[in-house]
Backbone as numpy.savetxt, mean C-alpha at the origin, in Angstrom:
# Nx Ny Nz CAx CAy CAz Cx Cy Cz
-38.39 -7.05 17.54 -37.01 -7.06 17.90 -36.07 -5.67 17.72
-35.28 -5.38 18.78 -34.30 -4.15 18.59 -32.93 -4.39 18.18
-32.48 -4.16 17.27 -31.22 -4.24 16.76 -30.46 -2.98 17.11
-29.33 -3.29 17.77 -28.42 -2.18 18.44 -27.49 -2.00 17.43
-27.28 -0.68 16.83 -26.20 -0.25 15.70 -24.94 0.53 16.22
-24.05 0.19 16.11 -22.78 0.72 16.50 -22.65 2.27 15.75
-22.28 3.20 16.30 -22.01 4.54 15.71 -20.51 4.50 15.56
-20.17 4.39 14.33 -18.70 4.16 14.05 -17.90 5.44 14.17
-18.61 6.65 14.26 -18.21 8.04 14.46 -17.44 8.04 16.12
-18.24 7.34 16.90 -18.05 7.06 18.26 -17.25 5.84 18.86
-17.45 4.73 18.13 -16.73 3.58 18.59 -16.05 3.11 17.43
-14.53 3.17 17.25 -13.57 2.97 16.18 -12.36 2.53 16.87
-11.81 1.68 15.91 -10.35 1.19 16.43 -9.42 2.42 15.42
-8.39 2.50 15.89 -7.42 3.48 15.08 -6.30 2.60 14.32
-6.02 3.13 12.98 -4.91 2.24 12.21 -4.06 3.54 11.82
-2.84 3.32 12.54 -1.88 4.81 12.54 -0.37 4.17 12.20
-0.16 3.00 11.64 1.13 2.34 11.59 1.64 3.09 10.43
2.89 3.52 10.36 3.68 4.00 9.44 4.06 3.18 8.17
3.94 1.83 8.40 4.09 1.19 7.41 2.82 1.08 6.55
1.81 1.18 7.30 0.52 1.05 6.46 0.16 2.27 5.43
1.00 3.30 5.29 1.05 4.46 4.43 1.22 3.92 3.16
0.39 4.43 2.05 0.63 4.06 0.67 2.07 4.15 -0.03
2.87 5.24 0.72 4.24 5.49 0.29 5.01 4.68 0.61
4.91 3.67 1.49 5.62 2.85 2.11 5.99 1.51 1.31
7.19 1.37 0.99 7.55 0.22 0.22 7.74 -1.17 1.23
7.09 -2.23 0.85 7.34 -3.35 1.42 8.87 -4.03 1.18
9.38 -4.56 2.09 10.69 -5.16 1.97 10.21 -6.46 0.89
11.26 -6.91 0.00 10.95 -7.86 -1.03 10.55 -9.22 -0.74
11.01 -9.61 0.41 10.76 -11.07 0.90 9.41 -11.05 1.70
8.52 -12.05 1.39 7.40 -12.63 1.91 7.45 -12.49 3.20
8.32 -12.84 4.17 8.22 -12.94 5.62 7.99 -11.32 6.31
8.28 -10.49 5.29 8.12 -9.05 5.77 6.73 -8.50 5.59
6.04 -8.83 4.82 4.74 -8.55 4.20 3.89 -8.40 5.60
3.05 -7.40 5.70 1.95 -7.36 6.63 0.45 -7.60 6.35
-0.27 -7.87 6.93 -1.56 -8.27 6.60 -2.53 -8.10 7.54
-3.96 -7.92 7.15 -5.06 -7.75 8.05 -6.03 -9.04 8.42
-5.42 -9.89 8.32 -6.21 -11.17 8.58 -6.74 -11.35 9.84
-5.93 -10.83 11.06 -5.99 -10.76 12.27 -7.14 -9.70 12.61
-7.35 -8.83 12.07 -8.53 -7.78 12.37 -9.77 -8.31 12.23
-10.66 -8.10 13.30 -11.83 -8.43 13.17 -12.94 -7.28 12.29
-13.82 -7.85 11.70 -14.71 -6.56 11.03 -15.16 -5.81 12.04
-15.25 -4.37 11.73 -15.62 -3.27 12.79 -15.10 -1.93 11.93
-15.49 -0.73 12.88 -15.19 0.44 12.32 -13.71 0.90 12.80
-13.18 1.60 11.79 -11.72 1.85 11.98 -11.43 3.35 11.22
-10.54 3.80 11.99 -10.16 5.35 11.53 -8.73 5.35 11.24
-8.40 5.85 9.96 -6.86 6.25 9.67 -6.39 7.27 10.42
-5.20 7.37 11.01 -4.71 8.76 11.72 -3.11 8.41 11.89
-2.41 9.60 12.28 -1.23 9.69 12.37 -0.14 9.28 10.92
0.69 8.35 11.42 1.71 8.18 10.23 0.96 7.29 8.81
-0.06 6.75 9.43 -0.87 5.95 8.26 -1.42 7.03 7.30
-1.84 8.14 7.64 -2.51 9.03 7.09 -4.05 9.32 7.72
-4.69 10.16 6.89 -6.08 10.68 7.68 -7.19 10.01 7.25
-7.20 9.40 6.02 -8.20 8.64 5.43 -7.56 7.37 4.52
-8.48 6.46 4.05 -7.86 5.42 3.24 -7.51 5.85 1.70
-6.54 5.46 1.24 -6.06 6.07 -0.09 -7.40 5.63 -1.08
-7.31 6.63 -1.83 -8.61 6.62 -2.93 -7.98 6.42 -4.28
-6.68 6.18 -4.40 -6.28 6.07 -5.77 -5.44 4.65 -5.81
-5.31 4.06 -6.80 -4.53 3.02 -6.90 -3.22 2.91 -6.18
-3.03 1.71 -5.36 -1.86 1.75 -4.72 -0.99 0.48 -5.51
0.26 0.51 -5.88 0.87 -0.48 -6.55 1.13 -1.59 -5.71
1.33 -2.74 -6.25 1.69 -3.72 -5.24 3.02 -3.49 -4.63
3.26 -4.22 -3.41 4.57 -3.84 -2.79 4.70 -2.58 -1.82
3.48 -1.92 -1.80 3.36 -0.64 -0.97 2.60 -0.99 0.25
2.45 -0.05 1.10 1.83 -0.35 2.51 2.32 -1.35 3.34
3.41 -1.64 3.33 4.08 -2.87 3.94 3.53 -4.12 3.22
2.87 -4.41 2.42 2.27 -5.72 2.04 2.43 -5.88 0.71
1.94 -7.18 0.26 2.21 -7.30 -1.41 0.83 -7.06 -1.97
-0.32 -7.12 -1.45 -1.73 -6.38 -2.01 -2.22 -5.41 -1.25
-1.85 -4.24 -1.69 -2.55 -3.09 -0.93 -3.93 -2.75 -1.24
-4.79 -2.38 -0.36 -5.92 -2.15 -0.28 -6.36 -0.39 -0.59
-7.10 -0.08 -1.56 -7.44 0.92 -1.58 -8.95 1.33 -1.99
-9.83 2.49 -1.54 -11.15 2.82 -1.91 -11.12 3.05 -3.19
-12.10 2.36 -4.00 -12.33 2.83 -5.52 -12.89 4.00 -5.87
-13.78 4.46 -5.03 -14.40 5.61 -5.54 -13.83 6.99 -4.57
-14.44 8.06 -4.76 -13.83 9.24 -3.93 -14.94 9.05 -2.52
-14.34 9.96 -1.64 -14.91 10.14 -0.21 -16.06 10.85 -0.14
-16.85 10.51 0.57 -18.47 11.07 0.75 -18.42 12.24 1.54
-19.89 13.01 1.19 -20.12 14.03 2.21 -20.79 13.69 3.50
-20.97 14.59 4.47 -21.75 14.17 5.72 -23.30 13.94 5.15
-23.72 14.60 4.50 -24.94 14.28 4.08 -25.39 12.77 3.54
-24.48 12.23 3.00 -24.52 11.02 2.33 -24.67 9.99 3.53
-24.50 10.00 4.80 -24.68 9.55 5.66 -23.56 8.23 5.73
-23.92 6.92 5.73 -23.21 5.70 5.91 -23.53 5.14 4.24
-22.33 4.89 3.65 -22.36 4.40 2.31 -21.67 3.07 2.05
-21.95 2.47 0.96 -21.50 1.24 0.79 -20.13 1.47 -0.27
-18.87 1.19 -0.36 -18.08 1.28 -1.21 -17.20 0.08 -1.46
-16.74 0.07 -2.49 -15.66 -1.14 -2.96 -14.13 -0.81 -2.49
-13.64 -1.84 -2.07 -12.15 -1.73 -1.75 -11.41 -2.60 -2.78
-10.49 -2.11 -3.58 -9.71 -2.83 -4.55 -8.52 -3.29 -3.85
-7.79 -4.28 -4.14 -6.50 -5.00 -3.72 -5.89 -5.06 -4.83
-4.59 -4.31 -4.99 -3.61 -4.51 -6.22 -2.85 -5.63 -6.42
-2.78 -6.28 -7.47 -2.12 -7.30 -7.93 -1.03 -7.21 -8.85
-0.36 -8.32 -9.37 0.55 -8.14 -10.32 0.14 -7.41 -11.90
-1.15 -7.75 -12.15 -1.62 -7.64 -13.53 -2.29 -6.12 -13.65
-2.99 -5.73 -12.27 -3.83 -4.58 -12.36 -4.25 -4.29 -11.08
-4.79 -3.07 -10.94 -5.17 -2.33 -9.90 -6.20 -2.86 -8.88
-6.78 -3.71 -9.66 -8.10 -4.31 -8.79 -8.10 -6.02 -8.97
-7.22 -6.53 -8.55 -7.11 -7.94 -8.80 -8.12 -8.80 -7.88
-8.50 -8.27 -6.77 -9.58 -8.64 -5.67 -9.96 -7.81 -5.14
-11.47 -7.80 -4.70 -12.21 -6.68 -4.01 -12.84 -7.00 -3.12
-13.34 -6.19 -2.10 -14.30 -6.42 -1.19 -15.12 -5.19 -0.84
-16.44 -5.31 -0.24 -17.15 -4.10 0.09 -17.17 -3.89 1.53
-17.29 -2.29 1.85 -16.90 -1.96 3.11 -18.10 -0.85 3.40
-18.30 -0.31 4.48 -19.19 0.87 4.67 -18.22 1.98 5.08
-18.60 3.26 4.77 -17.70 4.52 4.89 -18.76 5.55 5.48
-18.10 6.19 6.60 -18.95 7.35 7.03 -18.22 8.62 7.39
-18.78 9.66 6.78 -18.12 11.22 7.14 -18.51 11.39 8.37
-17.58 11.74 9.40 -17.83 11.95 10.57 -17.48 13.64 10.76
-17.56 14.36 9.80 -17.30 15.80 9.66 -15.93 16.43 9.77
-14.85 16.05 10.65 -13.65 15.91 10.58 -12.63 14.79 10.24
-13.45 13.51 10.09 -12.62 12.59 9.60 -13.62 11.30 9.24
-12.98 10.50 8.56 -13.88 9.11 7.94 -13.48 8.05 8.77
-14.59 7.36 9.01 -14.32 5.82 9.46 -14.84 5.02 8.49
-14.34 3.72 8.50 -14.37 2.70 7.61 -14.98 1.34 8.28
-16.15 0.66 7.94 -16.36 -0.48 8.71 -15.59 -1.58 7.91
-14.26 -1.83 7.94 -13.54 -2.90 7.34 -14.04 -4.23 7.51
-13.71 -4.91 6.51 -14.02 -6.51 6.56 -12.71 -7.29 6.91
-12.86 -8.20 7.64 -11.65 -9.06 8.08 -11.08 -9.64 6.74
-10.05 -9.61 6.44 -9.21 -10.29 5.34 -9.06 -11.65 5.56
-9.64 -12.36 4.53 -9.53 -13.95 4.37 -8.03 -14.34 4.00
-7.20 -13.52 3.29 -6.00 -13.89 2.80 -4.82 -13.26 3.32
-3.74 -13.87 3.36 -2.38 -13.23 3.76 -1.82 -12.20 2.90
-1.13 -11.21 3.08 -0.62 -10.24 2.23 -1.47 -9.16 1.74
-2.74 -9.12 2.29 -3.85 -8.16 1.92 -3.76 -7.30 3.06
-3.75 -6.00 2.81 -3.94 -4.85 3.76 -4.67 -3.67 3.21
-5.35 -3.06 4.22 -5.97 -1.69 4.06 -4.73 -0.47 3.96
-4.81 0.40 3.06 -3.77 1.48 3.06 -4.30 2.77 3.46
-3.49 3.45 4.30 -3.97 4.92 4.29 -3.18 5.86 3.18
-3.47 6.96 3.43 -3.27 7.91 2.33 -1.97 8.70 2.45
-1.21 8.41 3.68 -0.11 9.25 3.81 1.31 8.63 3.03
2.40 9.42 2.79 3.28 9.00 2.11 4.64 9.68 2.59
4.55 10.59 3.61 5.69 11.15 4.36 6.16 10.13 5.19
7.21 9.44 4.60 8.04 8.43 5.62 9.13 7.90 4.80
9.99 7.33 5.52 11.07 6.65 5.04 10.75 5.43 4.48
11.22 4.99 3.19 11.06 3.62 2.80 12.38 3.13 2.29
12.44 1.74 2.26 13.60 1.15 1.73 13.05 0.72 0.16
13.76 0.85 -0.65 13.46 0.23 -2.08 14.67 -0.84 -2.29
14.27 -1.78 -2.82 15.30 -2.78 -3.34 15.65 -2.73 -4.76
16.78 -2.67 -5.32 16.97 -2.70 -6.46 18.12 -3.72 -7.04
17.90 -4.02 -8.20 18.66 -4.82 -9.02 19.28 -4.25 -10.26
20.52 -4.02 -10.48 20.99 -3.32 -11.62 21.90 -4.27 -12.34
21.85 -4.56 -13.62 22.53 -5.11 -14.57 23.09 -4.18 -15.64
24.36 -4.17 -15.47 25.06 -3.19 -16.56 26.44 -3.89 -17.15
26.66 -3.10 -18.30 27.62 -3.71 -19.25 28.81 -2.89 -18.67
30.01 -3.79 -18.62 31.46 -2.90 -18.34 32.40 -3.68 -19.27
33.41 -2.70 -19.43 34.38 -3.06 -20.45 34.50 -2.00 -21.37
35.52 -2.43 -22.46 36.02 -1.49 -23.24 35.75 -2.11 -24.86
34.91 -1.21 -25.52 34.72 -2.09 -27.04 35.92 -1.98 -27.78
36.93 -1.22 -27.28 38.13 -1.33 -28.14 39.13 -2.15 -27.66
39.11 -2.90 -26.68 39.97 -3.85 -26.12 39.94 -5.33 -27.00
41.03 -5.78 -27.12 41.17 -7.21 -27.76 41.09 -8.22 -26.93
39.99 -9.25 -27.47 39.73 -10.29 -26.49 40.78 -11.43 -27.10
41.55 -12.28 -26.43 42.23 -13.08 -26.54 43.03 -13.28 -28.04
43.78 -11.86 -28.13 44.31 -11.60 -29.33 43.55 -11.27 -30.64
42.25 -11.44 -30.61 41.41 -11.09 -31.65 40.97 -9.87 -31.36
40.82 -8.89 -32.67 40.09 -7.65 -32.33 38.69 -7.86 -32.19
37.98 -7.00 -31.26 36.59 -7.03 -30.81 36.28 -6.56 -29.58
35.31 -6.71 -28.90 34.76 -6.14 -27.70 35.17 -7.10 -26.67
35.50 -6.57 -25.44 35.43 -7.27 -24.34 34.58 -6.66 -23.25
33.28 -7.18 -23.22 32.17 -6.64 -22.33 31.54 -7.85 -21.52
31.27 -7.34 -20.27 30.80 -8.72 -19.36 29.46 -7.76 -18.61
28.53 -8.86 -17.99 27.82 -8.35 -17.33 27.84 -8.17 -15.75
27.53 -7.49 -15.30 27.98 -7.27 -13.82 26.65 -6.71 -13.13
25.99 -7.65 -12.10 24.87 -7.17 -11.46 25.02 -6.78 -9.98
24.41 -5.81 -9.47 24.39 -5.03 -8.34 23.07 -5.26 -7.50
23.24 -5.51 -6.42 22.13 -5.58 -5.34 22.26 -4.73 -4.42
21.03 -4.08 -3.92 21.18 -3.37 -2.68 19.89 -2.55 -2.12
20.12 -1.99 -1.40 18.76 -1.11 -0.83 19.11 0.49 -0.86
18.00 1.07 -1.15 18.22 2.82 -1.19 17.03 3.31 -0.20
17.55 4.13 0.71 16.50 4.77 1.68 16.14 6.14 0.98
14.84 6.30 0.95 14.53 7.75 0.56 13.38 8.13 1.59
13.41 9.48 1.69 12.33 10.34 2.58 11.51 10.95 1.35
10.23 10.70 1.41 9.33 11.35 0.38 8.32 12.27 1.40
7.83 13.49 0.95 7.02 13.96 1.68 5.79 14.51 0.72
4.49 14.58 1.44 3.26 14.58 0.48 2.43 13.46 0.91
1.31 13.93 0.26 0.33 12.62 0.57 0.07 11.64 -0.64
0.15 12.30 -1.81 -0.04 11.71 -3.19 1.36 11.52 -3.87
1.61 10.23 -4.43 2.58 9.81 -5.15 2.26 10.36 -6.75
């Protein structure tokens, strides 16, 4: 029986979305999270605004446009190694590898391709290594306002109150590694 094997260097799909870059913050509400449950298992290449390869260092939660970003646990390979099996970790609130899956990776001389598995869960997504992007970060800041020397209701003491501020900050980051 003859088994046809696809050459990942010649037959791949491209992942180039800017929000897939590891430097991209996801908006804080779940409806905005992206995920890879719709992608079929197959060969993929990172290009363009997503970066030129899968990120190979821990990506904190809330980056890559998703809640649980996926990153390659080990370093990238040489051409001589051929096709290798690697572990992809997905970051969670407690650690950088709260869930994982196994993929294949191939060095195509000028770029890498990855045989990515279809994601079974929402809010899990494979991340590229780029971080040259605009991103929004949500902040909540609580601070004390008042004067320690003011009198409160005629009694000597401090008059302090808490004030909370919510908002978004837009920043531009250049480079590949945070």
